[in-house]
N, C-alpha and C positions, 0 to 999 in steps of 0.2 A: 754604698759609694760604686762607683764603678770596680774599682780595683778589689772590693768584697766581695762584689757579685762573680769575678772572674775565679778567683781562689775560694768559693764557696764548696766545702765537700757537701757529695752525695751520693746516692746508696747506687747499687749494679744495678746497668742497667745491657742487656745482653745488645751484644753485635754482632755475633755468632754462635747458633745453637746446634748441637747433634740432629741429625737424620738421621729415617733409617738407611741400614745399610745389611747389603748381600755380598757374604762373603762364599767365595767358591771352596769345595771338599777338594783337597789334594791341589791346592793353587801351590803355585811357586812363591808368592809375594807370604812374609812368615810373621806379619803383623797385621791389625787393623787398630785406626788411628778415630774417634768419636770426637768431632771437634768443639773446642767450646772460650767465648772471649766474652768479655762482659766488659764495657768503660764504666769507673769506678774510681771516686777520689776520698779517702787513699785506695790504694789499686786492692783489687778483691784476690782473696785467696780463693782456691776449686775443692768440691771434693766433687764424688760421683757415689748414684746409687745404682746396684741392678736387684730390680724386682722389688723396687721400697728399700731393700739393705744397703746400708753405707760398705761400698768397697774397702777396706783396709791396704794401703800402700804398703805392703812391708819392703826391707831393701832386696831380698832375691824372688818377691813377686812377679809373676808375669802381666802387671797391671805396675803401670810407671805414667806420671803424670807431666806431659813437656810442657808449660805453660799453664792454659789452662784444658787442655787435649788429653783423652784420655786414649794411651796408648798401648793395646794389648795382642804380647808376642807367642805365638803361635798357641792361634785361638783354635779351641776345639767346642765342634759342636754341646759334645757333652755338659761342658761347664760352662760355655762361655755366649751362649745362645741364652738371649732373653728380652728384658726394656728396662733401658739406660738410662739417665738424669741425671744433668750437671747441678751442683748446688751451689752457687755465685755469692762470696760474703765481704764486707768493712765495717767497719763501726757502725755505719750506717743503717744497716739492717741483709736481711739475707732474700735472694730470690731463687725460685729452681728455676728450668730448662721445661721446654717441651719433652716428651718422654719418644725415643728414640729406639728402635728393636732391632736387632742384630742377629739376622737368620745364616742361615749354611746354604748352599744352592749346592744339589746332585742331582748326578744322572747316571740309573744303574742298568748293567746291559740286562736285553729283553733273556726272557727263559731261553735254552737250552734245545726244549721239547721241539720233537718236528711238529710239523703241522697238519695237518686232515686237508687231502684233498677236497676239491670241491667240483663239485659236474652239476650240472643244469641245462637244462634243454636251450638250442638257442634261439635269442628272440626275447628270452623271459630277462629278468633281471636278477641281481645277485650283491650279495654285500660280502666283503671282507672285514672281519675284526683285527683290529690292529693288538688290543689289550698291552699298552705300553709299560715299563716295568716302573717301580718305584722314583720317582722325582720330586723337585720344588727348584725352580717355581716351574709354570706351564711350559709346552714345548708346542713348539711347531711340527706339523705334519705332512710327508711327499709318499710315496709309493713306486718304488719299484719295479719294471717288467722286464722280467728276464735275469739283467746284470747292473752293475754299476754302471754309467750314472743314467740309464735309460729309464726318466721319469713320468710318471702318465701325465697329461698333461688336464687341465680340468676344460672341458672343451663341453659343457653340459650334458654329455651322454654319461659322463663318468662325474663325480664328486668325492673331494678327500675332505672328510669334516675335522675342523679344526678344532670343535671341542673334543670328541672323541678317538680321533686319528684313524675310526674307519674308513671303506673304499666303497662305494654307493657307485655302482654299473644298471643304466637306467633300462637299457635294453641292451644282451647280449648279442657281440659280432663275432665272425669265424675270426677277427684280427683278434677277439683278444685271449685265445689258447697262449698259455703258458706260465709261467712261476710269478708268483708276487710275494714283496716285502714291505712291510710297515717300515719308515725313513724317519726317525726324532732326531728332533734338533733340543738342545738345549741353549738361550742364550742369558749369559749372566755379564753382566760389564761387555768387556772386549772380550771376553771368553765364550770358544761355539766348541760343543760338542755335542757328536751325532753320533745311532747305536740302529743297528736296524736286524729285525728280525730273521727267524726260519724263513725261508720260502714256502708258500702254498701254491701246490698246482690248481689250475681252473681247467677242466675238460668241459666239452660242449655234446650235448646229445645232439639228436635230428633236429632240424629248423621250424620252429611251430612257428609258423608265419601269420597264424592270428592275429586281429587286433586285439588290442583290449583296454580298457579305462585305466587312466592315473591310478596309482596308490602308493599315499606319502608315504616315505619310509625315516628319512633321517627329519626331525622334528625339532623348531627351540624348546624351553620348557614352558610348560604350563602359566607360570610366574618368571621373571627376567629384573632381577632390582640390579640398579646401578647406580650410581654417585652422579648428581649434577657435573659436567665439564667431562666426562671421559666419552670413550666411541664405544657404543653397543650394536653386536654382529647377532644378529637372527641367520639361522640356516634352515631350511626346508627344501628338500630334496625328492623326488619321485619317480617309482618306477612306470612303467608303460611301452605301448605300442601305438604309434608311432612315439618318440621322444616327449614329453611332455613339456611342455611350458611354466615356466615358473611364473606370476604375479604376486605384486602385494599391495594390502590396502589397509588404510589406518578406516576402524568402525565407526570411532566416536571423534573426528577431527579430520582437518586440511593436512594435506601430504606437507608432509616440511622440506625445505628446500635442504635443506641439510643431507639430505638422502643420498646418500653413495649406492649403488645398485650393479651388482651383476646378478642374471639371472638364480640359483640358488643364494644367493646372500643378500640381505641388506642390512647397512652398516649405517648409525646415523652420528657424526660428529658429532664432537660438543655439545651432549644430550644437553632438556633441560627438563624444567618441568610441566612446559609446554605440551612435548613428546610423551608425557606420559598417557595411556590406553590402551585398548584390546587391536591387535595387529592378525591380520591374515593376509595367510599362503595358499594360495588356487596352485591347483596343477591345472590342466586342462592339455588334451588329444582330441581327435576328432572322434574319438571313442564316447567320450566325458568328462570331467572333473573330481574332483576329490577338495577339501579344505580341512585347513587346520586352523585353530586359534588359540592366541596367547597374550598375558599381558608383561607388559612393561611397567614395572614399576619403580620411579625415583625417588632417588634419598642425597642427602644432603650431610656433608662435614661442616660443622659449627663453625661459624663467620658473626664476627661481632659486628652490631649494629650501635653499640655504645659502650666507648670504654673508660677507666676511671683515669684521671691527669694526675703529676707531680701538684702538690697541695701546700701552701704553706695556712696554718687555723691558729688563733690564736690562743692560749690557756684561757679554759674554762669557757671556751665555744663551744656552740655543739655543730655537727661537721655530717653530713649524708653524704654519702659515695650511692653508686648505681650503675650497673654494667647490665647491658642486653645483648642476646646470640640469639641469628637464625639456624635452622636445621632439620630435618628430616631424619629421624624424629627428636621431637622435639628434644632441646639440650637441655640437661640439668646445668646448674652452676653454683659452686661453692668457693670458698673466699680463703685464704693464705696469711699470715702473719711471718714475715722472717720465714719463710717459708715451712711453718705447720700450721695444722686447720685451724680454723677458727670458727667460733662459736658463739653463742649470744651468751653474755655475762655479764655480772653487774651495770656499766654505762655502755656499755655493746650491746644491739641486740644486729644479729646476722635473720635476712629474711628472702631468700632463695640471691635476686640481683640484687638486693639492697641490704647496704652495710650501714648502721646508723652509732653514732657518738653521741655520748651525753657529757657535756663539761669536762672536753681533754685535758688529760693531763701530759707531762712531758713524755712520762712510758709511754703512750698510745704514739711516739712516735716511728718511724720503721719502714720497713718495705714490705707494700702488701699486693696481693695476687688475686685475680678474679680470672675463677676457670671455670669455663662452658665447658662439657663434653658429653657426645652420645657416643653409639658400637661404631660411627667411623671414625671419631678422630677426638682429639683435645688441643684445646683453642687456652694462651695463658696473656693476660694485660697486666699489666705491672704499672705499679706508682708506687710512689714516695711520700709519704705524710710527714711532715714537718710543725709538729708542735711549739709554740712560738713563745718565748715570757720576753720581754725587753723593755727598758724605759724609756717615755718617751723622746723623739729623734727627731727636730726638725729639719737636718741637715739637704733630707729628700724634696723634702716642701715645704719650704719655709711659709709661712703668712705673708705675701704681694708686700714689696719694699712701700712702695707709691701708691697709689689707690683713689682711683679718678672718680668722683660723682656728681648729677647732673643734678642741680637744685633742684627741688619738689619732683624729684624721681628716686630710683630703689638702690640700694648696694649691695651687693653680696659677696661675703667674707670668707672664704673657706677655711677652717684647721683642722688641717690635717698630719698631725705628727703619724710618724712610724712607732706604734707602739704594739706593745702585748703582755697582758689584756687595753681592750679598749682606753683609753688614758678618761680621765674625768674633764671635761674642758672648763674654764670660766672666762669670761671677757672683761675688762677694763679699757677706759678710755680713760687715760690722764688718771687720776686717782678713784674716777667713778667706776664702780663695779654695776655692769648693765645686766638686768634680771629680765625677763618674761613678764607683762606684767601678770600673768597667771601664777607665777611662780612667788613663794614668799621666802626669806632669806634661812627661813630654819631647814627649808626643806633641800637644802645642799650638803651636799655628804662634810659628817664632820671629821672622815679623814683628811679630808683640802681644807676646811680652815674652819674655826672655833670664833665663831661673832658673838657678842654679846652687846644690846641696845643702849645706849646715852641717850638718855631724857631729855629731851628740847622743852625750856620754857615757851622760848620765843614762836607766837601764832603764826611769823613766816614762813616757818618751816613747811607749810603748805602737805602738798601729797607726796614728801618725800621722808626717809627715817632714815637717819644717820646711824652706822655701827660700827665697831671698833675690831681690828683684824687682829686675834692675837699671834698667830704666826705662821711659818711655813711663807709665806710672801713678802714680808715687813712694808705692808704698807696700814700705817698708823691709821690713816683716818680715811674713811670712803664714805661716799655716799651710794645708796643704793635708789636707782631711779627706772619707778614700773611704769613706763610709756607702752601702750600698745602699738605705736611705731618701731619699737624694738626687740626682737625675734632672735634666740638663738632654739634651732633645731635640734634633733635630738643628734646627730654628728658632730655638735659642735660647731654651727657654720650661724654665722651673725648676719643679720637678717635690715636693715635700716630701712625704713621709709620715709615717703616726706621729707627727704633732704634738706635741711637747712641749712648757711653760712656755719651758724653754732656749732654743728655737726664735724668743724672742722678738728683736727685731732690726732693723737698718737693713740691708735688700737693695738691690745696687747692681748693675744691669746696665752692663756694659764694653761698647760694638762699635765696631771699625775696620774700615778696609776703605781702598785706596790714595789715596784722598781725603782722608780725615780718620777723626775717630776723637770718639764724642761718648759720655756715660753720664747715667742716671737713676737716683733711687734712692726706694724705697718702704720704710713701715714698718712690719713685722710685730708685731700682737698676738695671744697666743692668747685665742681663748675656749675657755671649757671648763665643764662640768657647775661646779658649785662642792664649794669644796674642806670637809672636815667640819667640822660646825659643833662648838663644845669647849663643856666644864663644863656636863655635862647633871647636875641635880639633881636628888630629887625630896623633894616635900615634899607636905603634906596628908594623909596617906596613911589612908583610908577602906575600907571593905570591899569596894567594888567601883572605885574610882575614886582616880587620884592628881594630886599637881599636878606637870607638869615644869619646867623651865627650863632653858635655854642662852648660850650667848655666838655671835653669828655668827662664821660662818669668810669666805673667800676668795668671792668672786664671780664672780672669773678672767673678766674684764671682759660679765659676762654677768648682768644682773639677777637676783638671786633670784627664781621666783615663788610658792612654797610649802615647806613642809616637810614629810615623812613621820614618823610616829613608830612603831618597831617594839621586839614585845618578845621573851623567852623565858623557862620557866618551869624548875623543875626535870626536868619531867616529859619536855622536850622541849628538845633543845638547838638546835632550828630555830628562825629566827627569822622574825615574822608581823608584816605591817601592823596596826594597831593602832586600835580607833575613838576619834578624839577632840572635844571639844567646844572651839573650833567645830570641825565635820566638818571645813571645808578650812583647814587655816592659812598665811595669809598669808605672804609672803617678808618681809615687818618685822617678823614679830613673832619672842619671845623666850622666850613660855609657851606654855602649853595642857594641858587637863586632859584624862587618858585613861581613859575609859570603859568599862564593860560588862566591867572584871575578875573574876575569880573569887576571891570570898571566904577567907582561909585558905590564899594560894598566893606564892610565893617566884619573883619578877619581878626581871628585868633589864632596861634600856629604853636604845637608843641614838635618835639623830636624824639623817637625812640629810637635804640641802638638793639640791631642782630648780630648772633653770631650761628656757629652748627650746632647750636642748642636753643636756637627760638628768639623769637624776640620778647626784648627785655619792656620794665614800664617805661610809661611816656615820661617826658621832661614838666615842668611845671608849665604853663599856658604862656606865652609872649603877653605880653601888652597888648591892649585892642584898637588898633590900627581900623584906618579906611583909605584905599586907592582911590588913587586920582581921577576928576571924570574923564570920561569922553565920549564924541559921539556917538548913538546909538548905532549898533550892529547887525542887529534883526530886524525885520521887515516884520511891523504887525499880523497878526495870522486873521481867518473865520472873516472875509470878507464876502458881504452879504447883502439882501435886500428886499424892498417889494412894500405893498400893500402901502396904505395911509389915503390919506384925503384927495379927492380928484387934482391934478394937476401939481402933483408930489412925488418927488424920489425922495428915498428914504434910503440908506447905506448902513448895514451894521457893521459890525468888527469885535474883534474881541479882545478886551483894554489888557496891554502891553504886563508884564507880570512886573516885581521889582530888579531882581534876578538881570532884567534884559533893557531898564532903560539908562544903566552909565551914568546918569547926571541931574543937576537939579533942572525944574522951568521943563520938562517933558509935557510933550503935546504931540498933535497927529495933522498930518497936512491930505487931503485928500485931493487926486484928480478926478476926471470924470467930463463925458461928453457924448454926447445925442449919438450913436453908431452909425457909423458913416461919413459924420464930418470930420473937420480936421485940427481945431481951433479945444483946450482942454481948458477947464474951466477949475480952478483952484477954492479952496477953501480950508483956512488953518481955527483949529479945534483945541483948545487949552486944553489940561489937565490928563493926568494918566489914566483916571475913571472912566472918562467920558467913552461910551460905546455904539453909539448911532449920533448921525447926522440926517437933516431936513432939507430939501432942497427946494423953494417952492417959486412955480412962474408959470404965465397963465399961458405961455405956447405949447408947454409938455402935454402932447396928448396921452390919453389913455394908452397903456401896458405899452411904451414905447423902450426898445433897448436902449441902458443907459455903458458906454464903456466905463471902467472905475478902479482905481490902481489908490493906494495909501503907501504912507511911507509916515517914519516916527521921527521929531524932532525933541533936541533940550540947548542947552546953553552952550554948550560944544558944538552945536551944528547940526546937522538933518543927517539921519540914516538911509540906506539902499529903500527903494520902492520896492511894493509886490508885485506879484503877478497880475496881468488886466482881470479885471473879471467882468464880467453880463449882471447888470443886475437891471428889474423893470421898473417903471414906472407904474403910479396907483392906476387899478383896474377901474373899470365902469360897469354897470349892468347893461348884459346885450340887448341891441339894436333891432335885433329879426325874431320872427317866431318858427315856429317850425309851421313845416302844411302836410295838408294830403294827412289830416288826421283818421283813424278810421275804430271804430268800438264796434264788439261782437259779444255778445251775451253767450256764456259758455253755461253753465250751471246757472240754478235757482239764484244764486248768491256770488256770482262771479261774475268775468269778463275780459276780456281780452286787448287791448288797445295798445295802436303802433299809428307811426308815425314819419315823414322824409326828414332831417337831421337839417341844422343851420349851415350856412357855408364858415368853414373855419376866419376865411379872407373878410367877414362880416364882423368876426369877434373882435371885441375891446377888453380882452380878458383870459383868462384859461378854460375853458368849458369845461365845470363840473358834472354837471348831466343834464336832466330833465327833470320835471317836476309834473305831473298828472294831478287836475284839477278834477271832480266830479262831484257834481248835485240834485236830487230831483227834482221833478218836474213841478214846476211852482215855488220851490225855493230861491232865495236869491244866492248868486255867484259868491257873494261874501262867505256864504254858509259853507262854502264848498270841501270835502274832505277831500288831503290832498298825500300824494304818496310818491317820493322822490326815486330816480333811479342815480346809478356812480357812473361815470364813464359815458364811451360813446355808443352803447345800446339804445335802440331805436325800438324796441316796444316792452310792454309791462303788463305781467295778469296780475287786477286788483278781485281782492276775495270783499266778507266780509257788504254785503249787500242786498236790498231787501227782493224778493222773490216776486214777481210780476207788477214790475214797477219800474219806470221811464224814466234814464238818468240824461244830466246833459254833461260832456267830457270838452278839457279841455286842456293844451298841453304847451308849455314853456319852459324854456332854456335858462341856465343860472350860473354863474361864478362868486367869485369870493366879493363881488362888491354889490351881488343882489339878483334879484329875477326879472328877465326880462319879458316883451311883449307877449298874449297868452292869442294861441292858431285862434284858427275860428273853429268856434263849439261846434259838436258832432250829437247826436242823438243815440241811445243803445236804450231798449227795454228788458229786460231781465224777463226768465221763462218761471212758467208757472213751478210751484212746488211740487215733489216726487208725492206720490200716495202715503197718507201717514199706516193705510193697514198692512201690517206685515201678510206673506202669506198663509194662506191656513189649511189645515185637513190635512197636511201634510203624511203620508204612508211610502212604508218600501217594501220590496216583494228581492230578494236573494233568487238567483238562478245559476248555480255554477260558481264559477269566476266574475258576477257581476252584479251588482244591487241596483235595482229599478227604483227611481224615489221620483212622485209628483206630489202634487198640491192643485189646490183649489185655481183660477187668475185670480189677480188681483184686477178692479176695475175703477177707473179713475174718474172722480169727484170733473165737477165742473169748474172746481179750483184748485184741481190738481192738474200736472205733467199727464200727457200720455204716457200707458208702458209700450216699451218697445221691445222687453226683452228681462230674463230674470238674471241676476250673480248668485254663483254656491261658494263657498268658501266647504272647500274637504278639508279633514286633518284627522291622521290616525289616530294621534294619542297629544297629551298637552306636551311633549317635547319636540314631537316632528312637526314642520315647517308645512304650512297651509298649501291647498293647492284652488288655482281659481278655475269656477269653469262653467262658462255664460251658454244661455239656452234662451232659444226665440219664443218656445212654448212652456207648460207647466208640468212639464218630466226631464229628465234626463238618468242615462244609464252611467253608473261610473263599473271600471274593472277596481277588483280588487284582490289581495292575496288567499289562497287556500288555505292558510292560514287565520283569515281575517276574525278578529273577534269583537270588536266596536270600533266607532267611529265616533266623530264630532262634526254636524253639519252645519250651518246658518245657509237661509234662503233670503235675498230680499227682492226688488221690481230693483229694472233700474228703465230710464227711459231721458230725455230731453233736462229736465229740471234736476239729474241728479240720480241718487239711490238712495232707496226708498228705509223705512227701519227693518231690521234682522227677522227673521224666528230664528233658533238654534235648536236641533233635535240631537241626541243622545241615542244614535242608533246600535241595538245589538242584536248579532248575530240568531238568523235562527230557519231551518229547512220550512216555517210558513210563511205566511205574511202579517206584518201587523200595522197598524195605522194609530195615528194619532189624532186624534175629532178636537179642534180646539172650541171651548165655549162661547169664548167673546173677546174679541179684540182690547176691550177695555180692561182688559185680565191680565195684565203683564207681570203676574206670576207664576213662578215655577210650578207646577202642577205630573202629577203621571197620572197614565191613564193604562190598565193592566187588563189585555186583552187574550182571550183564550180561544188558539185556534189549533182543529186537532189533536186537542189536548196538551197543547205546548204554550209553555205559559212566554209574554214578551212585557218587556220593561220600556218605554218611551218617557224620557225627561225631556220637557219643552220649557225654552224660556225666550225673552226675548230680550236681545241687544240690541240698544245705539250704539252705531260703530262712530 
C-alpha cells in the first residue's frame, strides 16, 4: 500500500560527503570539520577512517562526532594530514563516502643570505632567480624595485614567471639600474601571507647598441599534463634587441576560441580533449626568430557513464548489475558490499564493471557500491539490493472485476500478483480448470494440486477429461478443457480467442508460492454485434414503397445503434441495401418505410442491427410481396434503323428490361415523320420483347431522313418519350457512273487507274467506294476481275496483270444497296517483261577506299522490255541494312571503309517492264583484281571460281536469287 511504501526502511544515501580541505598552519582556527550526512531509515550511524584505518573516538580524544561530521581539534600536520572517509550504516547496510584529503598549507621565510649583485652590458637581457622558500600550495610572484610597493609591471620587456618566480628582462635599459627583491604570496582560503627575498643589485656596463636575434629563455615544459575542465597556462619569453614579439600557434589543429593571450602567456580556459596537441611559441624581431615546441596532454578524472540503481529482486532469481565510467587513464572498477571489498565467490561473479548473482538469497540484501578510480580521482555509485520473499498478494493489482469482450474477438486477462518468488498460476472458469491445449494435467506442479483421473465410460465425454482436485482449492470436481483458443502465457496471462456467448462467466486466477497463496476473480461479459431482429412484416404496399416492421433482437451487451434494411428481387438472388425513410434508422426504432422500389416487382426484405462492435446477423426474410403497377417511367433506348427493301423505313430499339416495365401489358409507341414535315405518324408495337418496326409506303424515296421517337406503355399508362433520332429509309444502287477514267501501265504486271468521282447530290445512299473492273481484249466483260476501294479515293493500283497484254477497264460506284452503272471503258496495254538473263562476267578491283565493279551489258530480246539501267544492292554483312545504287552503264564505283574485308552485292537490270533477275556476288578484299566468269545463265547453281593474280588467291561465290 501507499502507507507501506512511505514507511518502508531503506539503506543510507549520502546527502553530504567530505571534501578536500586545506588547513593553514598557524591559523587562529582551532579545529577542522569534515562533513558527512546520509538519509536512511532507520537513521544511520557514522564512523570515520583515516588512511584506511578506523578512527577510535575516545572520550579525551581530539576527534569527536557531531551528527555525522568529524571534528578534529587542534589539528597537527604530523598527526592529522591524510585521507579521510565517512562510513554510514543502519540495519539495511553500510556505504562509504568518497575519500577527502586534509592537508596543511604553509609558507616559510626566504633565506637570510645576501644575494649576489648582477652586472650586465646595457642592451643585453638578464634573468633574476627567485628561489622561493618551502611552501604549500603554489604561490603567486611579483618583483620589487628598490622599495615596497614599487612592483615591476609586466610590459612585454619584463616578465615574471608564475611557474618559477624568476624575473626576465628581454633588453636592459638605463632605468633598470637598482635593487631587486622577489615577492611571493600564498592564498589559503581567505588567509593571505607574503614574504620577500633579500635584494640583488643590478648594475649596467657600457651600452652595446648592436641588435641581435631572439633567444627564448623562459619556456613551458616539453609535456604539460592537464585535467579536462581546468585552465592551462603556457609561458614563453625571449631575450633580444629589439625586444622580441611572442606569437603562439597550434601545430596540429585550429586555434581554439577559448585561448586568452597576452604575449608571453597562452591561457586555455576549460581545456578539453580537442585542445590536446603540440603548441609552438615563436619569438621574432627584425634580426631573426626563435621557436620552441611542447605538448599539452589532456587527462580526466573518472566520470560515470552508467550507474547502478536500487533494485528489488525475487528470492531465487538471477540479477545482473553493471556500471561504466569514462576517464583518462581508463578507470579501474571495483565493488563494495556494505563497505567491504566484494570478489567472486559461490553464486556471485565480479568482472570489472559487471556484478552477477545466481539464485539470490535473503542474505544478498544490502548496500552495494561501484567504485571507479584512476590516478586523478575516485567516484562512487551506490544502490540498495532488496531480496524479497512475499506470499502472492493481489491488493495492488487484482484481476479486473468486469471484463468486457467482443464476440469472435480476443480478450487478454493479466494475472500479476505481487509475489516473491514468482507465483505458480492456474485459471478457472467457474469449476472448469483452463489449460493450454499443449499441456496435460500431469505437467502441473505437484506442490500446487494433487490430481487423479476419474474413469468415464460415457462416449459423450469427447475430448474432455475429468480429474478430481484432492487438496488446496476445494474444487471437488473440475473439467479440463484442452482448447487451442485458450492460452495461458508463462507470466500467467489468460488469452481467450474467438470469443462466443458461452465464454461468459467468472474467471479466477489462483497464485501460490512457498510463502502462501491467493486468488482474484473477474467476470467476463461477451459483447458483440446484435443478434438478428425477428418478425419482419411488410404492409402498406405501394408502387415504389412499403412499410416494414420488426421486433428487437438481443443487443449482446452493447446498445443497438442503427438498423439496415436489405432486399432482393426475382431478378437477382443477391441482397442489396435499400433506401429508407428515415434515412438512418435509430437503434430504438422497430418500423421504417422502404422507398425507391421498382413497381410491379417481387421483393423479399430482411433487417440487420448494428452497434459499435459491428453489424449483426440478418433476420429471416419476409414473405415475398409484389409492388403495385405504375406507368413506365423510363423511355426505351438504342433508337436507330436503316436498310431494308426499297420504299421501307426500318426502326430498331433495345427491348426494355423487366426492371423498367412497371406493369403488365407492356409495349412500345413509335412516332415518325419525314424530316422537314409537320405531322407525325404513330405505330403501336405490343410485347416487351419487340425490337424493330418496318414501315412500308410507295411514297418513301431512297435514303430519305426521318425523325423518330419512341415511348413505352403498359396497362397503367404511357411513359416518357425518348429524344428524337434521325433514321434513313432504305438505299438504292447508285444511279450515276464515274467519268474520265484513265489507265496507265506501270510495269509489265501492274497499272494505275484514276477517275472523276460521282456527285454526292446524285447519290441514293451512302457512297462506300468504287469498283474497278478489268478484262483482257477478246474476253467478255462478265469475266472481268474486280478490285474495290473504300471511301472517297479516286485512284487505284492494280497488280497481277499479264505482261504485254491489252486490257479494258471500267469503274463503278457502290453503296449498301449494290453497284451503280459502269463508266465508259478505257484501254491499256502492259509493257513487255524485263530480260530474264542476269548480268554476267562480274569483276571488281580495289583501289584504296574504293571498289570498282563491272559486268557484261544485258541485251533485251524481242519479247522483252528495253534495258534502261542497272540496280545494285550493297550490304556489308548479313546484319547491316542494304544500300541501293543505280547505274546507267555496266559499271559502278563504291566507297568502302579502310577495314573493309568482304561484302554481298546483288546486280539486276531495270527498265519499263520492271526489274530483272539478280546476280549475287560475295566480294573478298584483295590488293589485286578478281573476276567471276559465268558458265551459263541456265545454271543458277552457286559455284566458286578461284583465280590467281600476282600469287594472290581470291574466292568469289556467285548465286542467282529472285527477289
